[in-house]
Structure formats: C-alpha cells, structure tokens
C-alpha positions in Angstrom: 0.0 0.0 0.0 2.9 2.4 0.7 4.5 3.8 -2.4 7.4 6.2 -2.4 6.2 9.6 -3.7 8.1 11.2 -6.5 9.3 14.2 -4.5 10.8 12.2 -1.6 12.6 9.9 -4.1 14.0 13.0 -5.9 15.1 14.5 -2.5 16.8 11.2 -1.5 18.6 11.1 -4.9 19.8 14.6 -4.4 21.1 13.8 -0.9 22.9 10.7 -2.3 24.6 12.8 -4.9 25.6 15.5 -2.4 26.9 12.8 0.0 29.2 11.5 -2.8 30.4 15.0 -3.5 31.2 15.3 0.2 33.2 12.1 0.1 35.4 13.5 -2.6 36.0 17.0 -1.1 38.5 16.0 1.6 40.6 14.1 -0.9 40.9 17.3 -3.0 41.7 19.4 0.1 44.7 17.5 1.3 46.7 17.7 -2.0 46.6 21.5 -2.2 46.7 22.1 1.5 49.5 19.8 2.5 52.4 22.1 1.7 50.9 24.8 4.0 50.1 22.2 6.7 53.6 20.8 6.6 55.1 24.3 6.8 52.9 25.2 9.8 53.7 22.1 11.7 57.3 21.8 10.7 57.1 18.2 9.5 58.7 16.5 6.5 56.8 16.1 3.2 56.6 12.3 3.6 54.6 12.7 6.9 51.5 12.9 4.8 51.8 9.1 4.6 50.8 8.9 8.3 47.7 10.9 7.6 46.8 8.7 4.6 47.4 5.5 6.5 45.2 6.6 9.4 42.4 7.5 7.0 42.7 4.2 5.2 42.5 2.3 8.5 39.4 4.1 9.6 37.8 3.8 6.2 38.5 0.0 6.1 37.1 -0.5 9.6 33.9 1.4 9.2 33.1 0.2 5.6 33.2 -3.4 6.8 31.2 -2.8 10.0 28.6 -0.7 8.2 27.5 -3.8 6.3 26.8 -5.6 9.5 25.1 -2.7 11.4 23.0 -1.3 8.5 20.0 -3.4 9.4 20.1 -2.3 13.0 20.5 1.4 12.6 18.8 2.0 9.3 20.5 3.7 6.4 19.2 7.2 7.3 20.6 7.3 10.8 23.8 5.6 9.7 24.4 8.3 7.1 23.4 11.1 9.6 25.8 9.8 12.2 28.6 9.1 9.8 28.3 12.6 8.1 28.3 14.2 11.6 31.5 12.2 12.4 33.1 13.5 9.2 32.1 17.1 10.1 33.8 16.7 13.5 36.9 15.2 11.9 37.2 18.1 9.4 36.8 20.6 12.3 39.6 18.7 14.0 41.8 19.3 11.0 41.0 23.0 11.0 41.6 23.5 14.7 44.6 21.1 15.1 47.7 22.4 16.9 49.9 19.7 15.4 50.4 16.6 13.3 49.3 14.2 15.9 45.8 15.7 16.1 45.6 15.7 12.3 46.4 12.0 12.2 43.7 11.3 14.7 41.2 13.5 12.8 42.2 11.5 9.6 41.3 8.3 11.4 37.9 9.7 12.4 37.3 11.0 8.9 38.0 7.6 7.5 35.5 6.1 9.9 32.8 8.5 8.8 33.6 8.3 5.1 33.7 4.5 5.0 30.3 4.2 6.6 28.8 6.8 4.2 30.3 4.9 1.2 29.1 1.5 2.3 25.7 2.7 3.5 24.8 4.6 0.4 26.1 1.9 -1.9 24.1 -0.8 -0.1 20.9 1.4 -0.3 21.5 2.4 -3.9 22.0 -1.2 -5.0 18.4 -1.9 -4.0 16.7 1.5 -4.7 18.5 3.1 -7.7 18.8 1.8 -11.3 22.1 1.6 -13.3 21.9 5.3 -14.5 21.6 6.8 -11.0 24.1 4.4 -9.5 26.7 5.5 -12.1 25.8 9.2 -11.7 26.1 8.9 -7.9 29.7 7.7 -8.3 30.3 10.4 -10.9 29.6 13.0 -8.2 32.5 11.6 -6.2 34.7 12.8 -9.0 33.0 16.2 -8.9 33.8 16.4 -5.2 37.5 15.5 -5.8 37.6 18.3 -8.4 35.9 20.9 -6.2 38.1 20.3 -3.2 41.3 21.8 -4.7 39.3 24.8 -5.9 38.1 25.5 -2.4 41.5 25.2 -0.9 43.1 27.2 -3.8 40.6 30.0 -3.3 41.0 30.1 0.4 44.8 30.2 0.2 44.6 32.8 -2.6 42.5 35.0 -0.4 45.1 34.8 2.3 42.8 33.1 4.8 45.0 30.1 5.6 44.4 26.4 5.0 42.3 25.9 8.1 39.5 27.9 6.5 39.3 25.3 3.7 38.6 22.5 6.2 36.2 24.8 8.1 34.1 25.4 4.9 33.8 21.7 4.1 33.1 20.9 7.8 30.1 23.3 7.7 28.8 21.7 4.5 29.1 18.2 6.1 27.2 19.4 9.2 24.4 20.7 7.0 24.3 17.4 5.1 24.2 15.5 8.4 21.2 17.5 9.4 19.5 16.7 6.1 20.1 13.0 6.6 18.7 13.1 10.2 15.5 14.9 9.0 15.0 12.4 6.2 15.9 9.3 8.2 12.3 7.9 8.0 12.2 8.3 4.2 15.4 6.2 3.8 13.7 3.2 5.4 11.7 2.5 2.2 13.7 0.7 -0.4 12.4 -1.0 -3.5 13.1 -4.8 -3.4 15.5 -6.1 -5.9 14.2 -9.2 -7.7 12.4 -12.2 -6.2 15.2 -12.6 -3.6 14.2 -9.6 -1.7 11.8 -11.7 0.4 13.8 -14.7 1.5 11.2 -16.2 3.8 8.8 -18.8 2.3 5.1 -18.5 2.9 2.6 -21.3 2.3 -0.1 -20.0 -0.1 -2.7 -22.1 1.7 -2.3 -19.9 4.8 -3.6 -16.8 2.9 -7.1 -16.1 4.0 -7.7 -13.8 1.1 -7.4 -16.7 -1.4 -9.8 -19.0 0.4 -13.4 -18.9 1.8 -14.3 -17.4 5.2 -14.2 -20.8 6.9 -10.7 -21.4 5.6 -9.4 -18.2 7.2 -10.5 -19.4 10.7 -10.0 -23.1 10.4 -7.4 -24.9 12.5 -5.5 -26.1 9.4 -5.1 -22.6 8.1 -3.8 -21.3 11.5 -1.5 -24.3 11.9 -0.1 -23.7 8.4 0.6 -20.1 9.1 2.3 -20.8 12.3 4.4 -23.5 10.7 5.4 -21.3 7.8 6.6 -18.1 9.4 6.8 -18.8 13.1 4.4 -16.0 13.8 1.8 -18.1 15.6 -0.5 -15.6 17.3 0.0 -13.1 14.5 -2.5 -15.1 12.4 -5.3 -14.8 15.0 -6.5 -11.2 14.3 -7.6 -12.5 10.8 -10.4 -14.5 12.4 -13.0 -11.8 13.2 -12.6 -10.1 9.9 -12.9 -13.4 8.0 -16.0 -14.2 9.9 -17.8 -11.2 8.5 -16.6 -12.0 5.0 -13.9 -9.3 4.7 -10.8 -10.4 2.8 -7.8 -9.8 5.0 -4.2 -9.5 3.7 -1.9 -12.0 5.4 0.9 -10.7 7.6 4.1 -10.0 5.7 6.8 -12.7 6.3 9.6 -11.7 8.5 13.0 -12.7 7.2 15.2 -14.2 9.9 18.7 -12.7 10.3 21.4 -14.5 8.3 24.4 -15.5 10.5 27.7 -13.9 9.5 29.3 -17.3 8.9 26.7 -18.0 6.2 27.7 -14.9 4.3 31.4 -15.6 4.7 30.9 -19.2 3.5 29.8 -18.0 0.0 32.7 -18.1 -2.6 31.0 -15.3 -4.5 31.5 -13.0 -1.5 35.3 -13.6 -1.5 35.5 -13.3 -5.3 33.6 -10.1 -5.1 35.9 -8.7 -2.5 39.0 -9.5 -4.6 37.4 -8.0 -7.7 36.8 -4.7 -5.9 40.3 -4.6 -4.6 41.7 -5.3 -8.1 39.5 -2.8 -9.8 40.3 0.1 -7.4 44.0 -0.9 -7.7 43.8 -0.3 -11.5 41.9 3.0 -11.1 44.3 4.4 -8.5 47.5 3.1 -9.9 46.7 4.5 -13.4 46.1 8.0 -12.0 49.1 7.8 -9.6 51.8 6.7 -12.0 50.6 7.9 -15.4 52.4 11.2 -15.1 55.7 9.5 -14.4 55.2 7.1 -17.3 54.4 9.9 -19.8 57.3 12.2 -18.7 60.2 9.8 -17.8 59.1 6.9 -20.0 57.6 8.5 -23.1 59.4 11.9 -23.1 56.4 14.2 -22.9 56.7 17.7 -21.4 55.3 18.0 -17.9 52.5 20.3 -18.9 51.3 18.0 -21.7 51.6 15.0 -19.4 49.6 16.8 -16.8 46.8 17.3 -19.4 47.0 13.6 -20.1 46.4 12.7 -16.4 43.6 15.3 -16.3 42.0 13.7 -19.3 42.2 10.3 -17.4 40.2 11.7 -14.5 37.9 13.5 -16.8 37.1 10.4 -18.8 36.3 8.6 -15.6 33.7 11.3 -14.7 32.3 11.5 -18.2 32.2 7.8 -18.5 30.0 7.4 -15.5 27.6 10.0 -16.7 27.3 8.6 -20.2 27.4 4.9 -19.3 24.8 5.3 -16.6 22.3 5.9 -19.4 23.8 3.1 -21.6 23.6 0.6 -18.7 20.0 1.4 -18.1 19.2 0.5 -21.8 21.5 -2.4 -22.4 21.5 -3.9 -19.0 24.2 -3.7 -16.3 25.8 -7.2 -16.9 26.4 -6.5 -20.6 27.9 -3.0 -20.0 30.0 -4.4 -17.1 31.5 -7.1 -19.4 32.3 -4.6 -22.1 33.9 -2.3 -19.6 36.2 -5.0 -18.2 37.3 -5.8 -21.7 37.8 -2.1 -22.4 40.0 -1.8 -19.4 42.2 -4.6 -20.6 42.4 -3.0 -24.1 43.4 0.3 -22.6 46.1 -1.3 -20.4 47.5 -3.1 -23.5 47.9 0.3 -25.3 49.8 1.6 -22.2 52.0 -1.5 -22.2 53.1 -1.5 -25.8 56.4 0.3 -26.5 54.8 3.0 -28.8 54.8 6.8 -29.1 53.5 8.8 -26.2 50.2 9.6 -27.8 49.3 5.8 -27.8 49.9 5.7 -24.1 47.7 8.8 -23.6 45.0 7.1 -25.6 45.4 4.0 -23.5 45.1 6.0 -20.3 41.9 7.7 -21.5 40.4 4.3 -22.6 41.2 2.8 -19.2 39.4 5.7 -17.5 36.3 5.7 -19.7 36.0 1.9 -19.6 36.6 1.7 -15.8 34.0 4.4 -15.2 30.9 2.2 -14.6 32.7 -0.8 -13.1 32.6 0.1 -9.4 28.9 1.2 -9.4 27.8 -1.7 -11.6 29.7 -4.3 -9.5 27.9 -2.9 -6.5 24.6 -2.9 -8.3 24.9 -6.6 -9.3 26.1 -7.8 -5.9 22.6 -9.1 -5.1 22.7 -11.3 -8.2 25.9 -12.9 -7.1 25.2 -13.5 -3.4 21.5 -13.1 -2.8 19.5 -10.3 -1.2 19.9 -11.7 2.3 23.7 -11.3 2.1 23.9 -8.2 -0.2 24.2 -5.3 2.4 26.9 -7.1 4.4 28.8 -8.1 1.2 28.8 -4.6 -0.1 30.4 -3.4 3.1 33.1 -6.1 2.8 33.7 -5.3 -0.8 34.1 -1.6 -0.2 36.4 -2.2 2.7 38.6 -4.5 0.7 38.7 -1.9 -2.1 40.4 0.5 0.3 43.1 -2.1 0.8 43.5 -2.5 -2.9 43.9 1.3 -3.3 46.5 1.5 -0.6 48.6 -1.6 -1.2 48.7 -2.4 -4.9 49.7 1.0 -6.2 52.4 1.2 -3.6 53.6 -2.2 -4.8 53.7 -1.0 -8.4 55.8 1.9 -7.2 58.3 -0.5 -5.7 58.3 -2.5 -8.9 58.9 0.7 -10.9 61.8 1.7 -8.6 63.5 -1.7 -9.1 62.9 -1.9 -12.8 61.6 1.0 -14.8 58.5 3.1 -15.2 57.6 1.0 -18.3 56.6 -1.8 -15.8 53.3 0.2 -15.3 51.6 -1.0 -18.5 52.2 -4.7 -18.0 51.2 -4.5 -14.4 47.9 -2.8 -15.3 47.3 -5.4 -18.0 47.8 -8.3 -15.6 45.4 -6.7 -13.1 42.8 -6.0 -15.8 42.9 -9.7 -17.0 42.7 -10.8 -13.3 39.6 -8.7 -12.9 38.0 -10.3 -15.9 38.7 -13.7 -14.5 37.4 -12.8 -11.0 34.2 -11.4 -12.3 33.6 -14.5 -14.5 34.2 -16.8 -11.6 31.8 -14.9 -9.3 29.0 -14.7 -11.8 29.3 -18.4 -12.5 28.2 -19.1 -8.9 24.6 -17.6 -8.6 23.4 -17.8 -5.0 19.8 -17.7 -4.0 18.7 -15.9 -0.9 18.6 -18.1 2.2 15.3 -19.7 3.1 14.4 -21.6 6.2 12.7 -24.9 6.3 
C-alpha cells in the first residue's frame, strides 16, 4: 500500500549525490593544502603518509562494519551519524595544533567516510537503477575536483588552509542535518528481484485466497504458524474473515542471516577480490601515469599533466554517459564490455609505442573503468542473494580501500626496481585478473537463504 512519492525519491537522490560530492571533497583538500600544513607544523613532506594511513585504517574498519550494522541502525541514521562524524573530523583538521591531532582526525574522517560509502552503496544497490548508480559515483569525482578549488581559493584570499577545512566541515554538518531529518524516508527501499523476500510462505495460509471458513479453520492457522513462526500473528484475521472481509496476510519476517553463512559463500570472497583489483587499477593509473608519460615516453610536464587530467575527466564523463547506456543495455552487458575495455586500454599503455598511444590507452582505461565500481555494487545481489547483499557490499568496499593502498604502492616499488615501463604490463595483468574474478563470481549464482 505504501509507495514512495516522486518528491521524496528525488530528494533522497539529491542527498545521495551530495553525499558522494562530500566524500570527494577532503581528498581534494589535502593535495593542495598539505604544503601549507607541513610548513605550519614543521614536519617533512613524507609525513602525509601517516595521515593517509590513518584515513585508510578508519575507512576500512567502518566500511566493513557498516554492512553488519546497517539493518540495526537504518541507512538514514547511519548516514546522519557518519556525516556528523566527518564534520567533526574536518573541524579537528581546522583547529589542530599539530600533526598528531591531524592523524587522529584522519582516522575519524576515515570512519565517517567508509560508513557513508558503504551505507549509500548498499541502499542504492536496491533502490537506484544503473543510471543513477553511475551518476552517484560520478559526483564523487566532482567532489574531488571541487576540493582543490576550495583550498586554492582560500589560500589565494590569504585566509589560511584551516578555513578550507572549516568550509567543508560546515557543508558536512548541513548534510548530516538533512540525513537526520529524512531518516524515515530512507527506510523505504524497492526490493531487488524475487530474492528480496527470502522467507517462504505457504499460499494455503492466505485467508484472502480461500473462503471465510478457511481463514479461521485450524488447518489454516496451523499452516501459518508452521510457515513463518508467527503463531498468534494469524489470530487477528479470524474476526474479519467471519464477516466476509478479505484480509491481507501478515508480511513474512526474514530471519537474520548469520555472519558465517555470508562468509561461506565463494562469491563473497571473489567479489571482495574483484573490488580490490578494480580500485588498484583505477588508483595506480592515476598515480603513475604522469611518471610514465614524462620519464618513460618523453612528454613535457604540462602535456603529461593534461593527459592525467584527461584520465580523471574520462572517468567522470564515462560514469555520466554509461549510466544511461547501462539502463538501456543492462548492467551485466555493460560491465563485461567495460572490463574488456580496461584490458584493451592497459594493453595500449603496455606496448612500446609513441607517447600519444599511451595517452589514448590511459583515457580508454578511464572511460572503460568508469561504470565498473557502481555496476559491480549494483549486481552484488545477483551474485550473493538479497539476504547477504548489504553485508557483502560493506566487505567489498572495505577490501577496495586495501587494494587502493597496497597495490599502487607495490607497483611503485616495482617501478623503482625496474623502470616506469613496468606500469603498463602491471595494469594489463590486473585487468585480466579482474575479468577472471568477475567471470568466476557470476558463474556461482546464489539464492537468498530460506528456512525450512
């Protein structure tokens, strides 16, 4: 009987977009603000590694836990609390007297950001279609682009780097308030496929499909009690049935799925590995492309910088464009094409060819990779079942942060011991591994758990 009105859906969609913008803003602030922060605190340049490590630890912890606590808190309150936590962390940055406090604030920011990411992805996987799922992730890129502009503007006005964090903290606080006020609306989520109701109900227990006597008879009551364990919940149907009024049976209540059952599914572990490998390709390409184009292929720094900007731009544009394409062609088909496109782009980077070929390869990787993260999230329910989906999405996003932290660093070590030309082959190996992981995960369809 309850349907989600158009205006609340539009409002929630807007909040989801703004939340992903807010996720990207701090990433953009640190890059421009770190030289000023380092100078104020008198610490070496490499001390930023402590800040990044603390943020990754917090992000990993909360993104995993969010999948387990989502059902208890509700997505609206989870988002409100996590965004408030992020606002407090950014305030900590802006008021910090030294590096130690900044590292602590980074840990808290990671805790808030990881929960926002997991909570919104889990909600969107059931409530948004492929187009909005892709666009939501595209807004993260918009946030990463806006962050440097805010910090650049603040420093250019002579206000100091702390003001940049203060502005973003105020925006996060406003967003947390919006999430709290809309917490009720976030409870409604359109079920995804037949797996959304894992409990099994005996049709014979439905008083609306039988005569009045059947609704009050002992066999009907016994069938209802045996089916959903609700026992007395079937009793209120009797008076209504006695006067000939059709009564809708009580909705089945799905029993909680134990954690061990989720972790027992091979598709869960394959999905976690796929997310880690995908994010490793995305981050490593953006991190080391400049070095490849300058030292490896001889491009001028300004031109190479444009090439890297084109990579991030293709990632943003790809999510906007392919969100529409995925809605028309279907998420599985676009996902398979995107994975093959990533491998093709990596191959162009790997071949010893003129610099423009590498630039084309980098742009192809960005455009092809654009819908992979959102579509992998969207199709999680098809791989593991609705009963395990929220928890699995949290695990996948947590693992992706490990892939982003460890694999690009490992590629950096490989480059330092060989040459920068090792980047292309490394990306190609990762892209092929991603194709294999996705194929293995989708070969193991899992139905939602039912209880006998």
